[in-house]
LUMDRENVEX-688507 format. One record per residue: residue in three letters; x, y, z of N, C-alpha, C in turn. Coordinates in steps of 0.001 Angstrom, whole numbers, padded with zeros to 6 digits, always signed. Atoms other than C-alpha are relative to their C-alpha. Example, Ala and Ser with C-alpha at 12.3 -4.5 7.8 and 13.67 -1.06 7.14 Angstrom:
2
ALA+000890-001190+000000+012300-004500+007800+000900+001200+000000
SER-000820-001190-000060+013670-001060+007140-000770+001090+000730
! end
This chain:
164
MET+000617-000971+000991+117897+058331-014517-001606-000858-000671
ARG+001450+001345+000535+114178+056160-015529-000125+000659-001432
LYS+000570-000113+001008+113665+056085-018989-001441+001241-000376
ALA+001247-000735+000340+111322+058328-021066-001216-000495-000569
VAL+000726+000737+000349+108070+057130-020873-001271+001110-000485
PHE+001589-000548+000661+105211+060402-022043+000057+000201-001369
ASN+000329-000508+001164+103500+060999-024879+000656+001594+000493
SER-000757-001219+000046+105471+064495-026086-001420+001158+000192
THR+000854-001486-000349+102217+066556-025917-000435-000076+001410
ALA+000369-000435-001307+101965+065822-022307-001663+000262+000714
GLY+001960+000690-000696+098142+065224-022113-000678+001688-000204
GLY+000216-000975+000721+097620+069019-024036-000103+001078+001245
MET+000008-000972-001012+098730+070884-021399+000997+001445-000001
GLY-000302-001060+000293+100407+073453-023389+001766+000165+000079
VAL-000883-000414+000079+103764+072388-022393+000642-001707-000103
VAL-000267+000994+000831+106084+069898-024114+001103-000676+000852
PHE-000856+000339-000623+107714+067474-022128+001286-001383-001116
SER-000838+000706+001321+110727+065121-024130+000712-001640+001191
SER-000030+001740-001156+111393+062193-020656-000698+000631+000875
LEU+000048+000228-001045+110103+061577-017837+000438+000780+001345
ASP-000417-001843-000938+112711+063951-015734-000092+000249-000217
GLU+001074-001221+000055+111195+066703-017239-000653+000335+000901
ILE+001144+000299-001250+108238+065743-015885-000163+000100+001125
LEU+000206-000149-001415+109102+065350-012883+000657+002048+000973
ALA-000511-001185-000371+111385+068386-012190-000717+001053+000014
PHE+000938-001870-000206+108407+070912-013445-001335-000518+000763
ALA+001149-000037-001157+105850+068600-010707+000572+000530+000936
ILE-000680-000018-001978+108899+069085-007553-000299+001617-000742
VAL-000028-001552+000233+109160+072916-009091-001797+000336+000554
ARG+001770-000537-000409+104983+073427-008739-000077-000801+001760
GLU-000764+000601-000683+105589+071175-005550+000379+001424+001077
GLU-000968-001141-000626+107998+073881-004138-001086+001105+000255
GLU+000885-001154+000003+105431+076462-005334-000460+000489+001121
ALA+001585-000066-000876+102214+075056-003475+001092-000297+001616
ALA-000556-000329-001189+104295+075132-000246+000689+000767+000222
ALA-000163-000838-000497+105901+078375-000416-001096+001131+000353
LEU+000804-001441+000095+102650+080516-001264-001469-000830+001631
TYR+000319+000387-001023+101350+077990+001398+000540+000162+001575
ALA-000976-000840-000869+103962+079455+003986-000391+001315+000476
GLU+000563-001640-000762+103159+082975+003168-001079-000154+000213
MET+001157-000113-000316+099493+082186+003635-000302-000002+001677
ALA+000201-000019-001535+100050+080855+006678+000560+001034+001428
GLY-001169-001331-000115+102594+083973+007393-001208+001172+000949
LYS+001022-000552+000673+099124+085718+006819-001056-000009+001089
ALA+001131+000146-000289+096314+084208+008758-001088+000519+000788
GLY+000243-000902-001555+094291+085860+010993-000677-001260+000890
THR+000630+000824-001209+093402+082819+013151+001005-001296+000514
GLU-000834+000776+000055+095685+080392+014444-000602-001433-000633
PRO+000660+001358+000659+093081+077362+013417+000427-000112-001202
LEU-000893-000178+001182+093996+079041+009615+001166-000575-000163
ARG-001024+000253+000488+097007+079113+009947+000643-001171+000152
VAL-000263+001316-000744+097572+075267+011872-000154-000676-001789
LEU+000394+001142+001241+095452+073625+008225+001069+000481-000834
LEU-000627-000633+001651+097632+076655+005827+001455-001458+000482
GLY-001496+000991-000135+101052+075013+007832-000295-001833+000031
ASP+000202+001214+000399+099613+071413+007403+000199-000606-001716
LEU+000275-000198+001510+098951+071971+003824+000881+000152-000702
GLU-001696-000411+000525+102807+073406+003230+000378-001089+000281
ALA-001330+001279-001229+104265+070177+005580-000478-001402-001451
GLU+000930+000968+001398+101795+067655+002458+001095+000224-001195
GLU-000072-000713+001452+103044+070086-000595+001463-000825+000389
ARG-001147+000000-000072+106884+069745+000990+000344-002039-000441
ARG+000003+001442-001071+106248+065705+001797-000481-000681-002222
HIS+000767+000466+001511+104766+065782-002587+001314-000244-000210
LYS-000975-000262+001119+108028+067154-003805+001210-001506+000858
VAL-001108+000893-000845+110256+064200-001123-000431-001039-001225
LEU+001220+000604+000944+107670+062024-003150+000777-000484-001194
LEU-000827+000139+001472+108689+063042-006685+001580-000529+000216
GLU-001178+000315+000329+112413+062841-005992+000629-001180+000296
LYS-000514+001195-000481+112743+059870-004601-000656-001090-001276
TYR+000924+000745+000912+110402+058421-007013+000968+000236-001447
ARG-001143-000415+000697+112972+059918-009855+001183-000898+000523
ALA-001929+000845+000183+116134+058151-008201-000690-001611+000525
GLY-000049+001387+000600+114282+054820-008625-000755-000391+000860
ALA+000823+000748-001095+111639+054423-005575-001333-000024-000960
PRO+001527+000297+000332+108441+052892-006071-000839+000859+000327
VAL+000800-001203-000075+105492+054327-006544-001461-000442+000897
PRO+000675+000512-001880+102847+054572-003090-001788-000389-001194
SER+001151+000981+001062+099098+052693-004004-000948+002377+000163
ALA+000737-001125-000161+096690+055755-005018-000993-000003+000965
GLY+001011+000129-000757+094296+054911-002064-001019-000230-000774
SER+001761+001016+000317+090397+054915-001877-000368+001679-001071
PRO+000267-001444-000338+088696+058424-003861-000561+000727+000995
VAL+000176-000634-000496+087856+061085-002853-000863+001045-000488
PRO+001322-000439+000243+084501+063025-002578+000113+002086-000671
ASP-000744-002106-000012+084743+066667-003771-001563+000234-000243
LEU+001321-000621-000536+082198+068898-002449-000590+001110-001095
GLY+000224-000802+001028+082555+071508-005509-000677+000997+000682
LEU+000641-000878-000978+081773+073962-002560+000817+001841-000917
THR-001228-001239+000481+085065+076580-004006-000257+000096-001499
ASP+000234+000474+001232+084482+075587-007851-000361+001527-000898
GLY+000697-001165+000898+082562+078534-009407+000138+001773+000947
LEU-000073-000402-001432+083561+080899-006051+001666+000986-000763
THR-001489-000639+000563+086258+084233-006865+000786+000138+001393
VAL-000361-000728-001192+088217+086122-004371+000785+001193-000339
GLU+000078-002049-000336+088187+089713-003193+002079-000170+000313
SER-000997-000228-000463+091861+089465-001787+000895-001100+000587
VAL-000565+001113-000517+094431+087326-000326+001343+000651+000869
GLY-000958-000684-000903+096744+089939+000838-000421+000059+001422
PRO-000147-000360-001799+097145+091503+004743-001707+000069+000204
ASP+001598-000425-000946+092993+092516+004560-001199-001200-001475
GLY+000912+000783+000411+091999+088912+002720-000358-000504+001504
SER+001092+000718-001115+089401+087006+005093+000446-001160-000219
ALA+000263+001352-000275+089412+083422+006019-000244-000754-001188
GLN+000725+000417+001038+086939+083259+003395+000901-000050-001617
ASP-000914+000750+001031+089419+084080+000423+001130-000558+000087
VAL-000994+001109+000076+092279+082322+001549-000739-001574-000260
LEU+000542+001762-000280+090111+079012+001871-000071-000880-001624
ILE+000385+000385+001525+088819+079693-001894+001229-000548-000766
LEU-001027-000220+000878+091934+080771-003468+001223-001376+000697
ALA-000541+001916-000537+093627+076986-001202-000401-000707-001097
ALA+000540+001034+001061+090926+075106-003240-000108+000264-000827
ARG-000545-000157+001223+091107+076342-005998+001452-000195-000440
LYS-002155+000631+000690+094738+076003-006514+000105-001752+000416
GLU+000230+001299-000174+094210+072091-005514-000754-000300-000910
ALA+000399+000493+001143+092092+071686-007703+000668+000003-001530
ARG-000919+000211+000899+094180+072891-010517+001363-000859+000236
ALA-000751+000653-000194+096792+070973-009529-000038-001471+000065
ALA+000196+001803+000600+094929+067405-009475-000280+000318-001287
ASP-000263+000420+001528+094036+068167-012851+001005+000634-000880
LEU-001722+000170+000462+097654+069155-013563+000251-001928-000170
TYR-000406+000751+000392+098139+065977-012680-000519-001350-000765
GLY+000743+001615+001121+095410+063719-014476+000366+000279-001140
ARG-000718-000119+000769+096900+065296-017131+001321-001028-000442
MET-001563+000498+000461+100106+064159-016779-000061-001295-000054
ALA+000345+001138-000075+098612+060835-015726-000423-000505-001552
ALA+000562+000355+001120+096769+060647-018716+001177-000132-001123
ALA-000520+000638+000977+099555+061148-020771+001341-000529+000694
ALA-000858+000358-000179+101895+059121-018963+000058-001483-000933
ALA-000361+001944+001005+102907+055501-021690+000750-000844+000673
ASP-000501+001673-000839+104063+053041-018860-001257+000486+001191
SER+001306-000244-000898+101502+052329-015967+000887+000820+001169
GLU-000320-000387-000780+103725+053295-013785+000323+001264+000783
ALA+000338-001343-000165+104189+056777-013958-001070+000514-000262
ARG+001149-000047+000019+100789+056963-014607-000909-000254+001214
ASN+000936+000602-001112+099887+055283-011232+000983+001553+001459
LEU-000241-001060-001844+102385+057957-009353-000996+001240-000122
PHE+000592-000870+000247+100614+060870-010853-002004-000131-000201
GLU+001615-000103-000880+096954+059075-009867+000490+000180+001538
PHE-000130+000492-001448+098291+058511-006363-000084+001978+000220
LEU+000100-001310+000039+099150+062856-006737-001535+000411-000032
VAL+001139-000679+000025+095860+063607-007828-000634-000127+001059
ARG+000859+000148-001192+094392+062121-005119+000504+000563+000994
GLN-000985-001090-000947+096746+063956-002853-000696+001199+000276
GLU+000221-001488+000235+095681+067108-004052-001777-000106+000446
LEU+001244+000413-000752+092082+065939-004112-000424+000031+001140
ARG-000073-000091-001621+092248+065269-000306+000273+001326+000136
HIS-000425-001148-001149+093687+068396+000572-001024+001437-001140
LYS+000911-001386+000433+090696+070856-001669-000977-000876+000435
PHE+001056+000295-000426+088157+068514+000125+000373+000170+001586
ARG-000064-000048-001571+090188+068949+003737-000525+001802-000353
LEU+000577-001632+000018+089700+073272+002739-001290+000402-000197
GLU+001394+000284-000068+086223+072722+001400-000673+000072+001542
ASN+000790+000643-002256+085093+071051+005195-000067+000816+000512
GLU+000036-000673-000464+086735+073837+006281-000639+001347-000168
TYR+000785-001686+000277+085203+077241+004375-001153-000940-000133
GLU+001715+000235-000394+081634+074698+004940-000037+000725+001361
SER+000286-000123-001026+082098+075056+008342+000268+001491+000786
ARG-000110-001659-000441+083449+078747+008484-000777+000787-000603
VAL+000710-000187+000551+081157+080081+006054-001408+000038-000494
LEU+001342+000129+000093+078341+078253+005181-001182-000081+000904
PRO+001340+000518-001736+075504+078886+007747-001091-001438-000060
GLU+000688+001258-000315+073809+075903+008657-001548+000482-000134
ASP+000739+000148+000399+070222+075184+007435-000966-000232+001427
! end
């Protein structure tokens, strides 16, 4: 197990972590929840392309969980990669319904906003990290979640927004 390398306030998240292991356990649960949400949404998706997109995102969230578990066991942190553009298309939007009557638009908005919240959470974890290795891990995860948001907003743009 790695030593505790987090400031006790965890970046103002409202949750106090006393060790890196605790924060990794928290992040692993969040990734499991995200994968389960995408699996549920894919099962309810009205079109095959949306079902495929949500299935891909479910698989990526499961890979994030594996990455966190490997890091917890001592594996090195991958590079964060290049910055991801933020289209901001869904930032101020609300969702009408995500149940069986929910539209593809609502599903895309919900998913993009979820990814934005995950990126924000990992950003706060990175800010709370007291060592560069943990900070690099959370910065990598920030970029991954922002890539998901970008992908969802691209899909939103092509499905929902009319061309000028």
